[in-house]
N, C-alpha and C positions, 0 to 999 in steps of 0.2 A: 327813773328807769323808763325807757321807751314803751309805748302801749303793748307792742307784741311781746316784749320781755316780761311785762306784768302778766300777760295772758299765759305765756308759756309756764311761768312759775306757778300760776294757778292750776294748770293741768297737772304739773308734777306733784303739787300738794294734795291734789284730789284723787290720786291713783287708787286709794282704797277708801275714799270717803263715802259716807252714807247720805242718802237724800234727806233733805230737811222734812220734818213732819208736815203733812198737809199738802205737799207738792204732788202734782200729777206727773209722774215720771216713769220712764222705762229704763231701769238700770239692770242690765243683765249681770248676774254674778260672775259668769264666765268672762265678761269683758274686763271687770275689775281684777279678776284673778290673773288675766293675761298681762295687764299693766303692772301688777305687783311682781309677777314672775320676771318681766323685763327689768324692773328696777333691781331686783335681787341679782340677776345675772350681770348687769352693768357694774354693780358694786363688787362682784366677785373677780372682775378682770384685774390682773396684776399689771399688765401692760397691753397697750393697743394703739393702733393708729386709725384715724377716721378722716375722710374728706367729705366736706359738706358743700353742696352747691345750692345757693339760696336765691330766691326771687322775692322781693319785697315791694309792695305798692306804696307810693306816696301820693296823697291827694293834694293837689295844688290849691291855692286860694281861689282860683276860678272854677274849681270843681273837677278839673281834668285829673285822671289817674295816670301816673307814670310808674313804670316798672324798673327797678334797679336790681342788678345782679352782683353777687360777689361769691368768692370761693374761699373756704376756710380749711386749713389742714392742721390737725392736732396729733401730737405724739405724747403718750403718757406712760409713765412707769411709777406705780404706786410704791411708797406713799409720797415721794418728794421729788419727782422729776417731771417736767412738762415743757413742751414747746408748742406754740400756737402761732400760725401766720394767716393773715387775711389779705387776699388780693382783691383790689377794688379800683377800677378806673385808672390803671397804670401805677398805683401805689401798693406797697406791701407793708403792712403793720405786723410786727412780730413781738412775741414775748418768749423769753428763755428763763427757765427756772431750774436751778440745779440743787435745790435743797438748802442752800445757804444764801443765795442772792437771786433776785430777778432783774432782768434787763428788758427795757422797752426800746424798740428801734423802728423807725419808719424809713423805708427806702423809696426813692432816692433821698438821702439826707446826710449831713455831716455831723449829726448829733445823736447821742443815745443817752439813756438814763439807767443807772444801776443802783440798787439799794438793797440793804439786808432784807431777808425774807424769813417767814416762819417755817416750821419744820414739816409741813404737809401741804398737799394740794388743797385740801379742804380749808385749811386755815388761810392759805394764800388767797383764795377766792374772797374770803371775808375781808382781809386786809386791803385788797385792791378796791373792793366796793366801798367800805366804810371810810378808809383813810384817804384814798386817792380818787374816789368817784369813778373807777374804771370797771366796766363790765367785761368779764372774760367770755369771749365767744365759746359756745358749747359747754359752758360751766354746768348747765343743768344735767348733763350726762353723768356728773359726779354726785348728783343730789336727788336722785329718784328714791326718796325716803318715805316709806309708808307711815312712819311715825308722825309725820306732819300732815297727814291726810285730813284731819278734822278741821284744819284752818280754812278750807275752801269747800263749798258744796258743789256736787256734780248733779246736774239736772237729768241727764240721760247718758247712757253708754251702751251701745249695741254693736254686735258684729254684723257687718254688711255682707261680707263674702270674702273672696280671696282673689289676688292678682299676682302676676309675675312681673317683678320689677328688677331690671338689670340681672336677669337670670335667676333671681331668688323668689321662691314662692312665699308670699306674705299675706297674712290675714288683715283685712281692712275693717277698721273700727270707726264709728261715728260717735262723737261725744259733744255734749253741750253744757255750757255754763251760762250765767247771766251775760248776755250781749256778745258771747263768743261761741262760734261753732268750730269743731275740730274734726279733722280726719287724720287717723294714724294707722300706718301700715307696719305690722310687726312680722319679722321673719319667723316662719314656721320651723319646728324642730327643736333641737337642743340648744340653739343659740338665738334666743328671742330678742334680737336686736331691732331697733327702729330702722325701717327702710325709707320711709317718707313721712313727713309731718306737714299738714296744711292747716293754717289758722285763718278764719274769716271773722271779721268784726261785724256785728249787727247793730252797734250803737252809732254808726256813721252811715249816712245814706248811700255813699259810694261803695260800702262794704269792702274795704281793702283787704287784700290777702297777703299772707306770708307763707312761703313754701320752702321746705328743705328736703333735699335728697341726700342720703348718707351712703357712703361707700366705706366698708369696714376692712381693716387689715389687722387681724388678731395676731398674726405672726410678723408684724412690721419689723424691718431691720432697724434695731436700736443699739446704739453704743454710747459711751460716755460723752462723746463729742456732740451727740444729738441735742444736748441740753445746754451747751456752752456757747455763748455769743462771742464771736471773734470780730472785733471792730474792723471795718474796712480802713484802708490807708487814709490817713488824714482826719478820721472821725474823732470828735471830741466828746468827752463825758460831761454831762450837765446834771445838776441836781433835779430830782423829781419832787415837785411841790405837792403839798396837801391840797386837794381840790374836791370838796364834797359834791359839786355839781357833777351829774352823771356824764360819763364819756365811755365810748366803746371802741375797742380795736376795730370793730366793724363800722363802716360808714352807715349809720342808721338813718334812712330817709324818713 
């Protein structure tokens, strides 16, 4: 799993975690409650669409930091419908899941892979990861689970203030784990959705950053065809091989 993915999972696991004994920390109960409220709301959504615009730093061997951009679009209908596409440097990587099969396709290409799938999005995430070494972009949105909080310790969590992002008033939180700094903006009101997430690594001198801005569509137009892959003319189906080495639909720098 790429470093930023490890870090993101760490935040998700720590959303209601307690500070370890003896640590000098500043963990505001209100900040943890806000994160838990966000997780509960995300898990309550039966269908939604989200567009995520990402910027990720890559540190080259000579120490120069290069920024990469990609855009991710996701449609979900619980428990067993999903479409994800990632646009990156002229390529589009897509996944279609209809509850019975999932299909992977990269455009432009003349090949696609389709294979039987488990009966839920949550199970699909595990199968992709364990069996095929594929990381599903934005998978963490389905796994804000307070029950796993004890696995990772949070050193600090504080409310910084509030900002307006894309017309939405959002509370701005600062969080810290070992070697990782976080900034998370959560929408105010009855829909506590993430507006922006920024991750900064402190274990690398260049302190690379990964930032994501989210645009939510809670009433996204969805129909049965939204989750069905229609092969382009001339495209050929190929088998999907087991591959335990990690791969992502996103081009991870």
